VEXNUKE-216678 format. One line per 4 residues: number of its first residue (from 1); their letters; for each residue x negated, y negated, z of C-alpha. Coordinates in steps of 0.5 Angstrom, whole numbers, plus 500, padded with zeros to 3 digits. Each point is the difference from the previous one (the first is absolute). Layout:
VEXNUKE-216678
NUM) a) X,Y,Z; ...
//
This chain:
VEXNUKE-216678
1) xxxx) 287,816,656; 497,500,506; 503,495,505; 495,499,505
5) xxxx) 502,498,508; 498,492,500; 500,500,507; 497,506,503
9) xxxx) 501,501,508; 497,506,504; 507,503,498; 500,500,493
13) xxxx) 491,499,499; 499,508,500; 507,502,494; 497,494,496
17) xxxx) 493,503,500; 503,508,499; 505,496,494; 494,496,497
21) xxxx) 494,506,500; 505,505,496; 502,495,496; 493,499,497
25) xxxx) 499,508,499; 501,501,494; 495,494,497; 494,502,495
29) xxxx) 504,507,498; 499,495,493; 493,500,500; 499,507,502
33) xxxx) 494,503,497; 498,495,496; 493,496,501; 494,494,497
37) xxxx) 503,496,496; 507,503,499; 502,499,508; 496,493,501
41) xxxx) 506,498,494; 506,505,504; 497,496,506; 500,493,498
45) xxxx) 507,500,494; 504,506,502; 505,498,504; 502,504,507
49) xxxx) 506,503,499; 501,502,507; 500,497,507; 502,493,502
53) xxxx) 496,497,495; 503,504,493; 499,495,495; 493,498,501
57) xxxx) 494,503,498; 498,505,505; 494,497,502; 504,493,501
61) xxxx) 504,505,504; 495,503,504; 497,493,502; 508,497,502
65) xxxx) 500,508,505; 494,500,503; 501,493,503; 507,503,502
69) xxxx) 498,505,503; 496,496,504; 505,496,502; 505,506,502
73) xxxx) 494,504,503; 498,493,503; 507,497,504; 501,508,502
77) xxxx) 495,500,504; 499,494,502; 508,501,502; 499,506,504
81) xxxx) 494,498,503; 503,494,502; 495,496,498; 503,492,499
85) xxxx) 506,499,505; 505,500,493; 505,507,499; 502,496,494
89) xxxx) 495,500,493; 502,496,494; 496,502,494; 498,500,492
93) xxxx) 498,504,496; 497,500,494; 500,494,496; 506,497,504
97) xxxx) 499,494,501; 507,497,504; 496,498,506; 495,497,502
101) xxxx) 496,507,502; 500,507,500; 501,502,508; 504,495,505
105) xxxx) 503,500,506; 503,496,505; 503,500,507; 499,498,508
109) xxxx) 498,493,498; 493,504,496; 499,500,492; 496,505,495
113) xxxx) 498,500,493; 496,504,497; 497,502,492; 498,507,498
117) xxxx) 496,503,495; 496,507,498; 494,499,496; 494,503,499
121) xxxx) 494,498,504; 496,495,495; 506,496,499; 502,500,508
125) xxxx) 497,493,502; 503,497,493; 507,501,501; 499,499,508
129) xxxx) 497,493,500; 506,497,496; 505,503,505; 497,498,506
133) xxxx) 500,493,497; 507,501,499; 502,502,507; 495,495,503
137) xxxx) 505,495,498; 506,503,504; 502,498,507; 501,508,502
141) xxxx) 499,502,506; 497,507,497; 497,500,492; 498,507,498
145) xxxx) 496,502,494; 502,507,499; 496,504,494; 498,508,500
149) xxxx) 495,502,505; 496,503,493; 498,492,498; 494,500,506
153) xxxx) 495,504,502; 500,504,506; 500,495,506; 501,494,497
157) xxxx) 501,494,504; 503,493,496; 499,494,503; 505,499,505
161) xxxx) 505,494,501; 505,497,504; 506,504,499; 498,503,495
165) xxxx) 500,508,499; 499,506,496; 503,505,499; 496,506,496
169) xxxx) 506,506,497; 497,506,499; 507,503,495; 499,506,499
173) xxxx) 498,502,508; 506,494,502; 496,497,505; 496,493,501
177) xxxx) 496,497,503; 500,492,504; 495,495,500; 500,497,504
181) xxxx) 503,504,506; 499,495,506; 507,495,502; 505,506,497
//
């Protein structure tokens, strides 16, 4: 079983990304050549058998994995680019719910909380709104929504709020963009 690091630092985030990516290489081999109804049934009913979530369906594993990749690549990018004044990010993967947020960091009298997700553009707004509501209740210096870059159209600019940052993560390229940039 894959053991994921829950406290990501500049020293362990790259090996974590590599280990995670390697763990998902064989997901989908069981559906090779399927199409139509048999493919859809397999996606919704067959266990993934590989990766960090071998005991859930391929469909559910894919959802969790894509969000995990947003977190891993997003935090890696934040650390490498020194976007926020933190050296350690506590993270939750999959459906974990041990902490109040998917991302947390603190130090030097500052704090960060964040929520992460990976969605199709058609679900972006409906996923973003409850997360924003949750983050607005928190008195952290930095409140972050971390999401896949292709959930929004090129040139998208969210309605900005003081202390709220959007991190749009490209999980293929391992890059990200933070909005707003001012104050960082």
